[in-house]
Structures are given as structure tokens and as C-alpha cells.
C-alpha positions as CSV (number, residue, x, y, z in Angstrom):
1,X,221.3,63.0,-98.2
2,X,221.6,64.4,-94.7
3,X,223.1,62.0,-92.3
4,X,222.3,62.0,-88.6
5,X,224.7,60.5,-86.0
6,X,223.4,60.0,-82.5
7,X,225.3,59.5,-79.3
8,X,224.5,59.0,-75.7
9,X,221.8,56.8,-74.3
10,X,222.2,53.7,-72.1
11,X,221.0,52.3,-68.8
12,X,220.2,54.5,-65.9
13,X,218.2,54.2,-62.6
14,X,215.0,56.1,-62.1
15,X,215.6,59.6,-61.1
16,X,218.9,59.7,-63.0
17,X,220.0,61.7,-66.0
18,X,221.2,61.1,-69.6
19,X,222.2,63.3,-72.4
20,X,221.6,62.5,-76.1
21,X,223.4,64.3,-78.9
22,X,222.7,64.2,-82.7
23,X,225.0,65.7,-85.3
24,X,223.9,66.3,-88.9
25,X,226.2,66.2,-91.9
26,X,226.0,66.5,-95.6
27,X,226.3,69.2,-98.2
28,X,224.1,72.0,-99.2
29,X,221.4,71.5,-96.6
30,X,219.4,73.7,-94.4
31,X,217.8,72.4,-91.2
32,X,214.3,73.8,-90.5
33,X,213.4,71.5,-87.6
34,X,215.5,69.1,-85.7
35,X,214.6,67.0,-82.7
36,X,214.0,63.7,-81.0
37,X,211.3,61.1,-81.2
38,X,211.0,57.9,-79.2
39,X,209.4,54.5,-79.7
40,X,208.7,52.1,-76.8
41,X,207.9,48.4,-77.5
42,X,204.4,48.0,-78.8
43,X,203.8,51.7,-79.1
44,X,203.9,54.3,-81.9
45,X,206.8,56.6,-82.4
46,X,206.1,59.9,-80.6
47,X,207.6,63.3,-80.6
48,X,209.8,64.1,-77.5
49,X,211.0,67.5,-78.4
50,X,212.1,69.5,-81.4
51,X,213.5,73.0,-82.2
52,X,213.0,75.1,-85.3
53,X,215.6,77.1,-87.0
54,X,214.0,80.1,-85.4
55,X,214.5,78.6,-81.9
56,X,210.9,77.6,-81.3
57,X,210.7,74.5,-79.1
58,X,207.9,72.0,-79.1
59,X,207.9,69.2,-76.5
60,X,205.6,66.5,-75.3
61,X,203.7,67.2,-72.1
62,X,205.1,64.1,-70.5
63,X,208.7,65.5,-70.6
64,X,208.1,69.2,-69.9
65,X,210.1,70.2,-66.9
66,X,212.4,67.2,-67.1
67,X,213.9,67.2,-70.6
68,X,215.6,70.1,-72.3
69,X,216.5,70.4,-76.0
70,X,219.3,72.6,-77.1
71,X,221.5,73.1,-80.2
72,X,224.9,74.4,-81.0
73,X,225.6,77.7,-82.7
74,X,226.0,76.1,-86.1
75,X,222.5,74.7,-85.6
76,X,223.6,71.2,-86.9
77,X,223.8,69.5,-83.6
78,X,221.0,69.1,-81.1
79,X,221.2,67.8,-77.5
80,X,218.5,66.3,-75.3
81,X,219.3,66.6,-71.6
82,X,217.0,64.2,-69.8
83,X,216.7,64.6,-66.1
84,X,214.4,62.9,-63.5
85,X,214.1,59.9,-65.8
86,X,211.3,57.5,-65.2
87,X,210.8,53.8,-66.3
88,X,208.2,55.0,-68.8
89,X,210.9,57.0,-70.6
90,X,212.4,53.7,-71.7
91,X,212.4,53.6,-75.5
92,X,214.5,53.8,-78.6
93,X,215.2,57.5,-79.2
94,X,215.5,58.7,-82.8
95,X,217.0,61.9,-84.0
96,X,215.0,63.6,-86.8
97,X,215.8,66.5,-89.1
98,X,213.7,68.2,-91.7
99,X,214.6,70.9,-94.1
100,X,215.7,71.6,-97.7
101,X,218.8,70.4,-99.6
102,X,220.3,71.6,-102.8
103,X,220.9,68.6,-105.1
104,X,220.8,70.2,-107.7
105,X,217.5,72.0,-107.0
106,X,216.2,72.8,-103.5
107,X,214.2,69.9,-102.4
108,X,212.6,69.0,-99.0
109,X,214.2,66.2,-97.0
110,X,213.6,64.3,-93.9
111,X,216.3,62.2,-92.2
112,X,216.3,59.9,-89.3
113,X,219.1,58.6,-87.1
114,X,219.7,55.0,-86.4
115,X,218.2,55.2,-82.9
116,X,219.7,54.9,-79.5
117,X,218.3,52.8,-76.6
118,X,217.4,54.5,-73.3
119,X,216.5,52.2,-70.5
120,X,215.4,53.4,-67.1
121,X,215.3,50.9,-64.3
122,X,213.0,51.2,-61.4
């Protein structure tokens, strides 16, 4: 199994910034796509932004120009820099990773973090 550990999140006023980080750990795994989803109360989980192993970034229209996804050189940690936060950004943010893992054959996996709360007050 590939474990994801999230950090960051919290309470911020509208217009403020927060930074989320997610670190993947395990053995014999390759991450093909890693990113962030969010789920607000009463709504479906939605993609915020993700980045492929080749560096292609996909992000929701609602966060373009405000949120930036990046990763470390080892490509096992991703960060989500969130600027100009709005009350509608309030949600639980989940880290997601998809790829392949050798155990003992190469199999696809998908892992989720435990979620971190982001609350933006108006």
C-alpha cells in the first residue's frame, strides 16, 4: 500500500493563503498522477489540481490563477499553494495518488489521504 500523509490546512480569512503538502511513502511504487481533491458539505468530491509524472498539470477552472500545485524533485511530495482564498473554497481537501506498485507483480493502485479541513471565513 502507498500511504499519503497530508499537512497544512486550517482557518483563514477570505483573501488569505494556505499551503497544503502531501507526502507519499511505501515500497516499490511509481506515482503516475498525484494531486488534490476537495469535498464541501453536501457536495461531491471534485478535482482541485493534479500533476502527472511528466509534469502535466490539470486544475479546476475555479482555482486557476489562485492555486498552484508543485512537487519535490523526488516526485513523492506535492504541495498546493492556495492564494486569494474565498469562502467557497471551504472544504475537506484530500490528497490522491495513482500509479503502479510492485507487490509482487506490477499492479495499479489508488491511494487517498485522510483529508485536511480548509475553512475560509468571510
